[in-house]
DRENDO-915058 format. One line per field, with one value per atom (N, C-alpha, C): residue in one letter; chain; atom name; x, y, z. Coordinates in steps of 0.001 Angstrom, whole numbers, plus 500000, padded with zeros to 6 digits. Layout:
% residues N
resn: a, ...
chain: A, ...
name: CA, ...
px: X, ...
py: Y, ...
pz: Z, ...
***
This chain:
% residues 90
resn: m, m, m, n, n, n, d, d, d, r, r, r, a, a, a, r, r, r, i, i, i, d, d, d, k, k, k, w, w, w, l, l, l, w, w, w, h, h, h, a, a, a, r, r, r, f, f, f, y, y, y, r, r, r, s, s, s, r, r, r, a, a, a, l, l, l, a, a, a, h, h, h, e, e, e, a, a, a, a, a, a, t, t, t, s, s, s, g, g, g, l, l, l, v, v, v, r, r, r, l, l, l, n, n, n, g, g, g, a, a, a, r, r, r, v, v, v, e, e, e, k, k, k, p, p, p, g, g, g, h, h, h, a, a, a, v, v, v, k, k, k, p, p, p, g, g, g, d, d, d, i, i, i, l, l, l, t, t, t, l, l, l, p, p, p, h, h, h, g, g, g, r, r, r, d, d, d, v, v, v, v, v, v, a, a, a, v, v, v, r, r, r, v, v, v, l, l, l, e, e, e, i, i, i, g, g, g, e, e, e, r, r, r, r, r, r, g, g, g, p, p, p, a, a, a, r, r, r, i, i, i, a, a, a, r, r, r, t, t, t, l, l, l, y, y, y, e, e, e, i, i, i, v, v, v, a, a, a, d, d, d, a, a, a, r, r, r, s, s, s
chain: A, A, A, A, A, A, A, A, A, A, A, A, A, A, A, A, A, A, A, A, A, A, A, A, A, A, A, A, A, A, A, A, A, A, A, A, A, A, A, A, A, A, A, A, A, A, A, A, A, A, A, A, A, A, A, A, A, A, A, A, A, A, A, A, A, A, A, A, A, A, A, A, A, A, A, A, A, A, A, A, A, A, A, A, A, A, A, A, A, A, A, A, A, A, A, A, A, A, A, A, A, A, A, A, A, A, A, A, A, A, A, A, A, A, A, A, A, A, A, A, A, A, A, A, A, A, A, A, A, A, A, A, A, A, A, A, A, A, A, A, A, A, A, A, A, A, A, A, A, A, A, A, A, A, A, A, A, A, A, A, A, A, A, A, A, A, A, A, A, A, A, A, A, A, A, A, A, A, A, A, A, A, A, A, A, A, A, A, A, A, A, A, A, A, A, A, A, A, A, A, A, A, A, A, A, A, A, A, A, A, A, A, A, A, A, A, A, A, A, A, A, A, A, A, A, A, A, A, A, A, A, A, A, A, A, A, A, A, A, A, A, A, A, A, A, A, A, A, A, A, A, A, A, A, A, A, A, A, A, A, A, A, A, A, A, A, A, A, A, A
name: N, CA, C, N, CA, C, N, CA, C, N, CA, C, N, CA, C, N, CA, C, N, CA, C, N, CA, C, N, CA, C, N, CA, C, N, CA, C, N, CA, C, N, CA, C, N, CA, C, N, CA, C, N, CA, C, N, CA, C, N, CA, C, N, CA, C, N, CA, C, N, CA, C, N, CA, C, N, CA, C, N, CA, C, N, CA, C, N, CA, C, N, CA, C, N, CA, C, N, CA, C, N, CA, C, N, CA, C, N, CA, C, N, CA, C, N, CA, C, N, CA, C, N, CA, C, N, CA, C, N, CA, C, N, CA, C, N, CA, C, N, CA, C, N, CA, C, N, CA, C, N, CA, C, N, CA, C, N, CA, C, N, CA, C, N, CA, C, N, CA, C, N, CA, C, N, CA, C, N, CA, C, N, CA, C, N, CA, C, N, CA, C, N, CA, C, N, CA, C, N, CA, C, N, CA, C, N, CA, C, N, CA, C, N, CA, C, N, CA, C, N, CA, C, N, CA, C, N, CA, C, N, CA, C, N, CA, C, N, CA, C, N, CA, C, N, CA, C, N, CA, C, N, CA, C, N, CA, C, N, CA, C, N, CA, C, N, CA, C, N, CA, C, N, CA, C, N, CA, C, N, CA, C, N, CA, C, N, CA, C, N, CA, C, N, CA, C, N, CA, C, N, CA, C, N, CA, C, N, CA, C, N, CA, C
px: 500840, 500000, 500891, 500491, 501237, 501086, 502066, 501975, 501507, 501231, 500720, 499673, 498784, 497769, 497426, 496922, 496407, 495240, 495133, 494085, 492691, 492500, 491177, 490792, 491747, 491480, 491181, 491947, 491712, 490333, 489946, 488622, 487509, 487714, 486727, 486717, 487894, 487971, 487333, 487524, 486977, 485501, 484931, 483504, 483032, 483903, 483466, 482749, 483020, 482378, 481881, 480768, 480114, 480845, 481636, 482378, 483778, 484663, 486031, 486041, 485133, 485052, 484689, 483769, 483402, 484562, 485294, 486464, 487540, 487704, 488658, 488271, 486999, 486497, 486718, 486470, 486680, 488158, 489034, 490470, 490982, 490357, 490788, 490100, 489052, 488277, 488965, 489922, 490587, 489860, 488771, 488017, 488596, 489446, 490056, 491413, 491685, 492979, 493676, 494981, 495813, 496836, 496725, 497602, 497599, 496416, 496247, 496530, 497147, 497474, 496404, 496023, 495001, 495502, 494654, 494989, 494277, 495020, 494414, 494719, 495449, 495789, 495311, 494567, 494050, 495127, 496310, 497386, 498231, 497868, 498625, 498562, 499682, 499749, 499316, 498572, 498223, 498844, 499136, 499724, 499115, 499235, 498709, 499303, 498429, 498831, 498458, 498203, 497797, 496407, 496169, 494856, 494236, 493047, 492297, 491110, 490894, 489720, 488939, 487664, 486884, 485417, 484701, 483256, 482608, 481631, 480897, 479439, 478658, 477283, 477298, 476582, 476562, 477614, 478359, 479367, 480772, 481709, 483128, 483668, 484386, 484882, 486398, 487062, 488505, 488717, 489484, 489739, 491236, 491663, 493053, 493085, 493982, 494154, 494827, 494187, 494751, 495400, 494774, 495262, 495019, 495741, 495532, 494809, 493659, 492881, 493401, 493211, 493588, 492524, 491263, 490142, 488967, 487942, 486730, 485891, 485731, 484989, 483720, 483142, 481921, 482185, 481130, 481234, 481904, 481640, 482235, 483762, 484310, 485755, 486257, 485502, 485912, 486092, 485268, 485379, 486673, 487342, 488611, 489788, 489564, 490634, 490911, 489980, 490127, 489472, 489800, 489071, 488714, 487544, 487105, 487810, 488462, 489165, 488218, 487474, 486522, 485504, 484318, 483328, 482531, 481749, 481038, 479948, 479490, 478397, 478863, 480163, 480647, 481057
py: 498828, 500000, 501243, 502261, 503518, 504273, 505131, 505945, 507362, 507648, 508956, 508756, 509762, 509721, 511144, 511285, 512582, 512963, 514239, 514677, 514434, 514653, 514428, 512950, 512095, 510657, 510193, 510700, 510315, 510782, 512008, 512521, 511661, 511176, 510309, 508935, 508365, 507059, 507117, 508225, 508366, 508751, 508879, 509136, 510501, 511495, 512856, 513446, 512895, 513350, 512147, 512334, 511231, 510801, 511708, 511359, 511945, 511386, 511899, 513307, 513592, 514933, 515970, 515639, 516560, 516748, 515689, 515783, 516645, 516480, 517289, 518769, 519049, 520423, 521031, 520265, 520754, 521071, 520216, 520416, 521638, 521993, 523159, 524438, 524321, 525497, 526343, 525765, 526489, 526387, 525614, 525458, 524384, 523532, 522460, 522943, 522649, 523004, 521732, 521694, 520573, 521093, 520634, 521105, 522629, 523232, 524674, 525462, 524850, 525538, 525252, 526280, 526167, 525280, 524374, 523478, 523978, 524090, 524528, 523583, 522502, 521537, 520148, 519473, 518150, 517082, 517338, 516368, 516486, 517404, 517567, 516261, 515836, 514548, 514663, 513663, 513535, 512238, 512228, 511039, 510857, 509693, 509484, 510506, 511041, 512055, 513461, 513673, 514993, 515348, 516652, 517145, 517877, 517450, 518097, 518834, 520053, 520826, 521074, 520692, 520799, 521014, 521605, 521740, 520365, 520100, 518831, 519155, 519244, 519713, 521182, 521529, 522918, 523181, 522167, 522272, 522289, 522605, 522460, 521405, 520440, 519335, 519237, 518885, 518626, 517147, 516501, 515070, 514800, 513775, 513310, 512091, 512109, 510980, 509856, 508688, 507529, 506554, 506398, 505443, 505976, 505415, 505716, 504509, 504737, 503628, 503167, 501906, 501336, 501629, 501636, 501853, 502412, 502827, 503314, 502096, 501876, 500722, 501148, 500230, 500545, 501595, 502253, 503315, 502807, 501592, 500997, 501015, 500704, 500721, 502160, 503023, 504421, 505116, 504781, 505414, 505043, 503992, 503616, 504432, 505217, 506004, 507296, 507705, 508995, 508961, 509967, 510197, 511673, 511970, 513362, 514015, 515141, 515884, 516924, 517624, 518644, 518905, 519303, 519757, 520908, 521553, 522757, 522468, 521227, 520894, 520736, 520508, 520286, 521563
pz: 500000, 500000, 500000, 499255, 499203, 500509, 500789, 501993, 501684, 500411, 499987, 498897, 498771, 497717, 497307, 496107, 495660, 496561, 496878, 497796, 497220, 495917, 495335, 495391, 495144, 495176, 496604, 497577, 498966, 499434, 499097, 499486, 498894, 497697, 497044, 497710, 497974, 498646, 500028, 500749, 502100, 502074, 500896, 500686, 501185, 501091, 501380, 500171, 498979, 497742, 496964, 496281, 495570, 494315, 493741, 492533, 492608, 491821, 491783, 491210, 490280, 489694, 490755, 491647, 492728, 493705, 493988, 494868, 494208, 492903, 492136, 492208, 492021, 492081, 493469, 494519, 495886, 496120, 495595, 495791, 495031, 493927, 493160, 493611, 494420, 494828, 495892, 496600, 497678, 499003, 499065, 500303, 501223, 500676, 501463, 501979, 503249, 503844, 504294, 504072, 504475, 505477, 506721, 507798, 507902, 507689, 507812, 506545, 505543, 504294, 503242, 502526, 501487, 500347, 499895, 498785, 497541, 496442, 495187, 494033, 494322, 493285, 493711, 492847, 493204, 493326, 492803, 492876, 494138, 495013, 496259, 497052, 497601, 498294, 499753, 500212, 501634, 502147, 503438, 504055, 505439, 506016, 507366, 508347, 509195, 510158, 509740, 508441, 507960, 508484, 508681, 509095, 507919, 507522, 506449, 507048, 506600, 506985, 505709, 505702, 504480, 504778, 503817, 503985, 503851, 504698, 504648, 504910, 503845, 503977, 504350, 505399, 505873, 506939, 507306, 508360, 507769, 508617, 508293, 509248, 508707, 509522, 509369, 510458, 510432, 510707, 509842, 509992, 509931, 510642, 510590, 509681, 508715, 507798, 508575, 508617, 509302, 508330, 507166, 506175, 504781, 503830, 502420, 501827, 501230, 500674, 499327, 499044, 497751, 496695, 497137, 496215, 497003, 496287, 496936, 497305, 498585, 499056, 499778, 500536, 501280, 502366, 502796, 503803, 505079, 505444, 506648, 506558, 505393, 505175, 505076, 504416, 504240, 505586, 506568, 507896, 508620, 508186, 508815, 508274, 507224, 506621, 507380, 508257, 508942, 510310, 511124, 512364, 512410, 512919, 513017, 514198, 513918, 514947, 515548, 514683, 515135, 514047, 514442, 513477, 514074, 513266, 513683, 514704, 514782, 515701, 517144, 517362, 518732, 519418
***
């Protein structure tokens, strides 16, 4: 398994976006932050331990990357790729 992945691909594997195109659009929009820095390129690499801050519905959520997925699998598997650090509801 790789220790890094493109941010758009990881967001899609972790099921934050329904399609890779939507994940790509989010990564180019500047709304996603990686370790506090604004991301504007979908090819930016993420690795375990990184903190991503991104819009999720009407909230903003911060997640810690735990693993890099091999493929987009069921939601049960996708939840093992990250842990929620903070969200707007707490």
